[in-house]
Backbone bond lengths (Angstrom), bond angles and torsions (degrees), N, CA, C in turn:
res aa  C-N    CA-C-N  psi(-1)  N-CA   C-N-CA  omega(-1)  CA-C   N-CA-C  phi
1 M - - - 1.441 - - 1.533 109.90 -
2 E 1.335 116.75 -46.28 1.462 119.66 -178.59 1.524 111.58 -61.38
3 T 1.327 117.17 -37.26 1.464 120.96 178.11 1.522 110.38 -61.81
4 S 1.326 116.35 -41.70 1.462 121.11 178.92 1.533 110.95 -64.96
5 I 1.325 116.85 -41.55 1.470 120.95 178.51 1.519 110.00 -61.18
6 R 1.317 115.90 -47.44 1.467 120.45 -179.36 1.535 110.99 -62.22
7 R 1.329 117.37 -40.23 1.464 121.17 179.36 1.522 110.61 -65.05
8 Q 1.343 117.15 -45.26 1.466 121.13 179.86 1.527 111.58 -60.79
9 L 1.334 116.93 -44.11 1.465 120.03 179.55 1.522 111.56 -66.25
10 A 1.313 116.74 -38.28 1.468 120.10 178.99 1.526 110.23 -64.69
11 E 1.330 117.09 -39.27 1.462 120.71 -179.23 1.526 112.28 -74.42
12 K 1.325 117.68 -41.98 1.472 121.01 -173.46 1.524 113.06 -80.86
13 V 1.330 117.78 -46.96 1.471 119.40 -173.12 1.524 113.10 -129.92
14 D 1.314 118.66 19.08 1.458 122.63 175.40 1.530 113.13 58.88
15 V 1.333 117.08 28.99 1.463 120.74 174.15 1.521 106.80 -90.78
16 T 1.317 115.84 108.67 1.467 119.87 -178.60 1.519 111.99 -112.28
17 H 1.325 117.27 -6.26 1.458 119.79 -176.93 1.527 110.50 -124.00
18 L 1.326 116.34 87.18 1.460 121.36 174.02 1.521 107.57 -96.13
19 T 1.322 116.97 127.72 1.458 119.99 -179.61 1.518 112.29 -92.69
20 H 1.329 116.80 -12.91 1.468 120.20 179.27 1.522 108.31 -158.38
21 V 1.329 116.36 137.07 1.467 122.68 174.88 1.518 107.30 -137.65
22 E 1.319 116.20 133.78 1.464 120.13 174.75 1.521 109.44 -149.27
23 Q 1.331 115.60 151.44 1.457 119.46 175.96 1.518 108.30 -69.63
24 L 1.312 115.36 130.72 1.456 121.46 -178.76 1.524 110.77 -88.33
25 A 1.314 116.74 -58.17 1.460 121.00 -177.12 1.519 109.72 -172.15
26 V 1.318 114.71 163.89 1.458 121.77 172.18 1.522 106.33 -105.90
27 F 1.319 116.14 128.83 1.458 121.89 -179.41 1.523 107.33 -109.46
28 S 1.342 115.79 116.75 1.463 118.71 -171.47 1.521 113.76 -139.08
29 A 1.309 118.32 19.12 1.467 119.75 178.61 1.525 108.96 -57.47
30 P 1.324 117.48 135.62 1.465 120.00 -176.56 1.528 113.68 -57.29
31 D 1.325 117.71 -29.07 1.462 120.45 -176.38 1.532 112.74 -105.57
32 R 1.329 118.69 20.60 1.473 119.87 -176.39 1.525 111.88 -68.27
33 V 1.327 117.75 -27.58 1.463 122.41 174.20 1.524 107.78 -137.96
34 P 1.337 117.28 150.22 1.466 118.41 177.12 1.534 110.86 -67.91
35 G 1.308 115.69 154.03 1.463 119.71 178.43 1.515 111.59 90.41
36 P 1.337 116.21 -154.46 1.464 119.63 -178.23 1.531 110.69 -62.00
37 R 1.304 114.37 153.56 1.472 119.87 -178.80 1.524 110.20 -61.80
38 V 1.335 115.27 134.04 1.462 122.17 179.12 1.524 108.09 -124.80
39 V 1.310 115.88 128.41 1.461 121.95 177.34 1.523 107.78 -104.19
40 A 1.329 116.56 133.91 1.466 121.26 179.88 1.523 109.28 -124.42
41 T 1.307 115.72 137.82 1.455 121.60 172.37 1.520 106.97 -108.59
42 A 1.332 116.49 121.39 1.468 121.62 -178.41 1.523 109.59 -102.78
43 F 1.320 114.68 147.57 1.461 121.51 179.16 1.519 109.14 -125.15
44 L 1.311 115.69 150.88 1.457 122.96 174.01 1.517 106.95 -105.16
45 G 1.327 116.13 122.41 1.462 121.27 177.38 1.515 109.01 -123.76
46 L 1.324 117.26 136.08 1.462 121.40 -177.87 1.516 110.97 -115.29
47 V 1.325 114.57 138.58 1.461 123.67 179.72 1.524 106.73 -117.37
48 P 1.328 118.80 133.98 1.468 119.26 -178.66 1.524 112.40 -68.02
49 A 1.326 115.25 154.04 1.468 121.35 177.39 1.520 109.09 -57.05
50 G 1.304 115.20 146.25 1.462 119.86 178.10 1.509 113.55 95.15
51 V 1.324 118.00 -17.36 1.459 120.89 176.94 1.523 106.97 -82.67
52 D 1.315 117.04 124.69 1.461 121.83 -176.93 1.524 109.11 -126.11
53 P 1.337 116.50 83.09 1.462 118.99 -176.38 1.524 112.67 -68.06
54 V 1.309 115.14 150.60 1.463 121.83 174.51 1.523 106.82 -79.89
55 I 1.327 115.97 128.35 1.458 119.21 -179.56 1.525 109.51 -115.76
56 P 1.337 117.07 150.62 1.463 120.44 -179.92 1.532 111.34 -62.90
57 E 1.324 115.84 160.95 1.467 121.20 -178.60 1.525 112.47 -60.97
58 D 1.334 117.80 -28.94 1.464 120.48 -178.41 1.530 112.55 -88.19
59 T 1.323 117.13 11.93 1.459 122.68 -177.17 1.523 108.93 -126.55
60 A 1.333 116.46 147.15 1.471 120.13 178.99 1.521 109.84 -147.73
61 W 1.330 115.71 152.86 1.464 121.92 173.07 1.522 107.67 -85.93
62 H 1.326 117.17 141.56 1.464 121.66 179.18 1.521 109.47 -134.71
63 D 1.312 115.73 144.04 1.456 121.85 172.78 1.528 107.20 -69.09
64 L 1.316 117.41 134.76 1.463 119.68 -178.56 1.526 112.90 -64.72
65 D 1.320 117.13 -22.60 1.459 119.57 177.54 1.524 112.06 -81.54
66 A 1.320 117.47 -5.94 1.466 121.26 -178.84 1.525 110.25 -140.07
67 L 1.321 116.43 46.01 1.462 120.14 179.77 1.523 110.60 -67.26
68 P 1.327 117.15 138.92 1.465 118.32 170.58 1.532 108.15 -71.26
69 R 1.290 115.82 172.61 1.467 120.09 178.29 1.531 108.52 -57.33
70 T 1.325 115.87 133.71 1.463 120.33 -179.09 1.524 109.91 -116.07
71 A 1.308 115.33 162.89 1.459 120.63 178.86 1.530 109.97 -76.26
72 F 1.306 114.81 142.88 1.463 122.76 171.33 1.528 111.83 51.56
73 D 1.333 117.43 -126.49 1.469 122.02 -177.78 1.529 111.90 -104.01
74 H 1.319 117.22 24.19 1.465 120.31 -175.04 1.528 112.73 -66.02
75 E 1.325 118.03 -32.38 1.467 119.47 176.21 1.531 109.99 -64.53
76 A 1.313 117.45 -43.38 1.469 120.92 178.71 1.525 110.71 -61.89
77 I 1.320 116.87 -37.00 1.466 120.80 178.49 1.526 109.98 -66.24
78 A 1.329 117.14 -45.32 1.471 120.67 179.42 1.525 111.02 -62.60
79 L 1.328 117.29 -41.33 1.464 120.15 179.64 1.526 111.53 -69.01
80 R 1.319 116.98 -34.11 1.472 119.87 175.55 1.521 109.62 -63.08
81 A 1.332 117.22 -40.24 1.470 121.04 178.19 1.529 110.64 -63.41
82 R 1.331 116.37 -43.01 1.470 119.36 178.57 1.529 110.63 -61.57
83 N 1.315 116.94 -43.90 1.464 120.22 179.91 1.522 111.99 -64.82
84 R 1.320 116.60 -37.35 1.470 119.85 177.00 1.519 110.08 -63.97
85 L 1.331 117.27 -45.44 1.462 120.87 178.68 1.521 110.51 -59.74
86 R 1.320 117.36 -46.82 1.465 120.83 -179.98 1.524 111.10 -58.68
87 A 1.309 116.64 -44.51 1.469 119.59 -179.64 1.524 110.99 -64.52
88 K 1.319 116.46 -45.97 1.466 119.26 -176.59 1.520 113.02 -68.36
89 L 1.328 118.22 -28.15 1.462 119.67 175.69 1.524 110.91 -63.83
90 C 1.319 117.39 -24.79 1.463 121.06 -178.19 1.522 113.24 -78.85
91 Y 1.324 118.16 -36.63 1.463 118.47 -172.18 1.528 114.55 -121.09
92 T 1.332 117.69 4.95 1.468 120.88 176.92 1.526 109.61 -128.54
93 N 1.307 115.26 -178.29 1.471 121.82 175.79 1.529 111.57 -95.27
94 L 1.314 119.03 23.60 1.464 123.28 -172.09 1.524 113.90 -61.84
95 G 1.316 118.15 -13.87 1.460 120.37 175.89 1.518 112.49 -55.72
96 F 1.346 117.38 -26.31 1.470 120.63 178.94 1.522 111.42 -58.14
97 A 1.333 116.91 -30.80 1.459 120.79 -175.87 1.527 112.56 -77.07
98 L 1.316 117.50 -16.85 1.460 121.58 179.76 1.519 112.39 -97.42
99 A 1.317 116.05 -26.27 1.468 121.02 -172.67 1.525 111.43 -89.58
100 P 1.333 116.59 151.62 1.467 118.88 170.25 1.529 109.01 -68.73
101 E 1.325 117.52 174.98 1.470 119.91 -178.04 1.516 112.35 -59.08
102 E 1.324 117.82 -40.92 1.464 122.37 176.76 1.521 108.38 -122.65
103 F 1.316 116.52 143.71 1.455 121.00 -176.09 1.519 109.85 -156.61
104 T 1.322 115.16 158.96 1.459 120.59 170.66 1.528 107.49 -89.55
105 I 1.304 116.55 159.46 1.465 119.76 176.78 1.524 109.84 -62.48
106 S 1.310 117.16 -35.88 1.462 120.91 178.71 1.531 111.06 -62.14
107 S 1.323 117.21 -44.39 1.470 119.21 179.58 1.530 110.89 -69.52
108 L 1.339 117.42 -33.86 1.466 120.31 176.32 1.530 109.78 -65.98
109 R 1.320 116.90 -39.97 1.458 121.07 177.06 1.526 110.33 -59.63
110 E 1.323 117.19 -40.82 1.462 120.38 178.65 1.528 110.88 -61.52
111 L 1.333 117.00 -41.18 1.467 120.45 178.45 1.528 111.21 -64.37
112 Y 1.333 116.35 -47.34 1.466 120.12 179.07 1.530 110.34 -62.86
113 S 1.319 117.52 -42.95 1.465 120.64 -179.93 1.523 110.90 -61.28
114 A 1.322 116.84 -43.73 1.470 120.51 179.34 1.524 110.76 -63.39
115 A 1.315 117.20 -43.88 1.464 120.66 -177.97 1.526 111.99 -70.75
116 L 1.332 116.93 -40.01 1.463 120.39 -176.94 1.525 112.99 -80.99
117 G 1.329 117.02 -21.26 1.454 120.05 177.45 1.513 114.63 88.12
118 Y 1.303 118.13 13.48 1.462 122.54 175.65 1.521 109.16 -155.44
119 R 1.329 115.79 160.71 1.463 121.42 -177.18 1.526 110.14 -71.01
120 V 1.320 115.26 129.23 1.459 122.62 179.40 1.525 108.19 -107.70
121 S 1.309 117.03 139.84 1.461 121.68 176.89 1.529 109.45 -72.56
122 A 1.330 117.12 125.33 1.470 121.31 179.45 1.522 111.05 -61.99
123 T 1.316 117.33 -40.49 1.465 121.38 -178.99 1.521 111.07 -62.57
124 N 1.326 116.62 -48.00 1.461 119.75 -179.22 1.523 111.90 -69.93
125 L 1.325 117.27 -35.83 1.462 120.09 176.76 1.523 110.01 -61.03
126 Q 1.326 116.79 -46.76 1.463 120.56 178.89 1.527 110.70 -61.46
127 R 1.317 116.73 -42.74 1.465 120.52 -179.32 1.528 110.97 -61.86
128 V 1.321 117.02 -47.33 1.464 121.02 -178.27 1.532 110.80 -64.44
129 L 1.331 117.32 -47.58 1.468 120.06 -177.59 1.527 111.51 -68.59
130 A 1.330 117.45 -36.14 1.469 120.21 177.73 1.524 110.29 -67.81
131 R 1.324 117.40 -41.13 1.468 120.83 178.65 1.532 110.89 -61.00
132 R 1.308 116.94 -32.33 1.471 121.05 178.07 1.529 111.98 -81.86
133 G 1.325 117.22 -3.62 1.463 120.90 179.58 1.515 113.79 75.55
134 L 1.327 117.63 27.51 1.462 121.21 -174.98 1.521 114.21 -96.48
135 L 1.328 118.31 -16.68 1.462 121.59 -176.25 1.519 110.97 -111.66
136 A 1.323 115.16 142.67 1.466 121.17 174.57 1.518 108.17 -134.04
137 P 1.340 117.81 129.68 1.463 118.85 174.67 1.524 109.33 -67.60
138 T 1.324 116.70 140.15 1.470 119.90 -179.75 1.520 111.46 -89.31
139 G 1.327 116.45 -15.49 1.461 120.35 -174.97 1.515 112.40 91.01
140 G 1.321 116.86 -10.69 1.460 121.23 179.52 1.517 111.38 -94.01
141 T 1.313 115.04 171.04 1.463 120.89 175.98 1.524 109.33 -133.01
142 A 1.320 114.45 153.87 1.465 120.73 176.26 1.517 108.47 -83.19
143 P 1.322 118.02 149.99 1.465 119.50 176.35 1.530 109.72 -60.58
144 P 1.337 117.91 144.70 1.464 119.34 178.69 1.524 110.65 -63.93
145 G 1.316 115.53 153.85 1.464 121.18 179.49 1.516 111.78 -76.77
146 R 1.338 115.38 -170.97 1.471 121.51 -177.98 1.519 112.56 -60.57
147 T 1.325 116.48 -31.01 1.464 119.28 -176.56 1.522 112.44 -90.07
148 G 1.324 117.08 1.51 1.470 120.29 180.00 1.512 110.51 82.04
149 G 1.320 116.31 -142.73 1.459 120.20 -179.16 1.514 111.39 90.78
150 R 1.309 114.60 176.73 1.457 120.68 -178.65 1.531 109.69 -71.45
151 P 1.329 117.55 134.51 1.469 119.64 178.75 1.536 110.75 -63.99
152 A 1.314 116.30 140.98 1.467 121.49 179.94 1.522 110.38 -77.41
153 A 1.324 115.81 141.56 1.464 121.57 177.26 1.528 109.88 -68.61
154 L 1.326 115.53 146.01 1.465 121.44 176.44 1.522 109.65 -98.45
155 F 1.325 115.05 143.77 1.454 122.45 179.59 1.521 108.83 -128.56
156 S 1.316 115.46 166.32 1.459 121.94 170.66 1.522 107.14 -139.94
157 F 1.316 115.87 161.66 1.462 119.70 173.72 1.522 108.26 -78.80
158 T 1.324 116.58 147.88 1.465 121.06 -176.77 1.523 112.65 -78.09
159 G 1.298 118.72 -13.15 1.460 121.16 179.40 1.511 110.50 -149.33
160 D 1.332 115.67 163.44 1.464 118.93 179.64 1.520 112.31 -127.65
161 G 1.304 117.03 21.55 1.453 121.73 172.04 1.514 108.00 -118.63
162 M 1.327 117.33 138.40 1.454 119.10 -176.06 1.516 111.39 -68.28
163 Q 1.332 114.95 136.00 1.458 121.24 175.13 1.525 109.47 -146.79
164 V 1.320 115.88 149.23 1.459 120.82 174.98 1.518 106.77 -73.86
165 T 1.326 116.26 125.80 1.464 120.54 -177.49 1.517 112.49 -109.03
166 D 1.313 117.39 -24.95 1.459 121.52 -179.69 1.521 107.18 -159.57
167 P 1.337 117.77 92.40 1.460 120.21 -172.50 1.526 114.79 -62.96
168 F 1.333 117.70 -14.95 1.461 119.74 -177.89 1.523 112.99 -109.90
169 A 1.323 117.12 8.42 1.463 120.61 -175.97 1.516 111.46 -77.55
170 V 1.316 114.73 149.41 1.455 121.86 177.49 1.519 108.09 -143.18
171 F 1.332 117.02 128.86 1.457 120.73 168.08 1.518 105.09 -89.46
172 R 1.298 115.79 115.53 1.457 120.25 -175.21 1.521 110.91 -88.73
173 P 1.344 116.75 139.81 1.464 118.70 174.90 1.523 109.67 -67.43
174 P 1.325 117.09 167.62 1.464 120.25 -178.90 1.523 111.52 -55.65
175 A 1.321 115.85 138.10 1.461 120.90 176.30 1.523 108.86 -71.88
176 R 1.293 116.48 147.72 1.469 121.20 178.63 1.524 109.16 -105.99
177 Q 1.325 114.49 143.00 1.456 119.62 175.27 1.518 108.56 -81.31
178 R 1.303 116.85 173.00 1.471 120.49 -177.69 1.519 112.91 -59.41
179 D 1.347 116.99 -29.91 1.466 119.76 179.93 1.530 112.51 -82.54
180 G 1.350 117.41 1.83 1.457 121.81 177.97 1.510 114.75 91.72
181 S 1.342 117.38 -7.72 1.467 119.44 179.43 1.524 110.08 -82.15
182 K 1.327 115.03 159.87 1.462 120.11 179.66 1.517 109.72 -79.53
183 R 1.316 115.91 145.98 1.455 120.54 175.77 1.508 109.96 -69.87
184 Q 1.325 116.11 160.48 1.462 122.36 -176.87 1.526 111.70 -56.83
185 Q 1.329 118.67 -51.64 1.461 121.46 -177.73 1.519 107.76 -97.27
186 A 1.303 115.60 83.95 1.456 120.87 -173.62 1.513 111.84 -94.87
187 G 1.319 114.54 157.07 1.449 121.20 171.20 1.506 115.11 73.70
188 R 1.315 117.67 30.71 1.461 118.89 179.38 1.520 109.27 -72.57
189 P 1.335 118.15 129.85 1.459 118.33 175.28 1.518 109.64 -75.65
190 H 1.309 116.55 137.82 1.457 122.28 178.66 1.511 108.59 -129.20
191 A 1.277 116.68 145.89 1.456 120.58 169.00 1.513 105.91 -99.61
192 S 1.307 116.68 121.69 1.464 120.27 -179.48 1.496 109.95 -86.05
């Protein structure tokens, strides 16, 4: 099945480098499509940051928070995939599938923040992932930015196969104050 998924993605949208594939769910509601009953099996596939596949003219990338109208239950399927990714980032090492081989903690924070839907503290993210034994310094540094400063250390994930690292962990969204605004230090990851 995974070979077929990889072949289809390579043919349709030039995605040849999937770092993780898993079955998401089977969608079989009798009324999910008009006409005879159709059963669909959906999969979640992850591509590391920096991969920019060529897509056909009739295809486009869309932010999940701003999807155009989709056919049938495809929006629900896409949102289920997003929720699965968010959950697995909390209790597994699945971040390896989104990150390039080497990364700064700041760039990893950006990936986690984008996937989780809220700003994550780089310091707390590093602390949580290091405590789980998921990060290893490479000894290298990233080139300094436009403003100069000390070069950021490069890290890599210690493994590239998904595993449960903390079954009770939760990355909590930013806490809200009584007036509904977000607190200053929002999006701290916590292990519960």
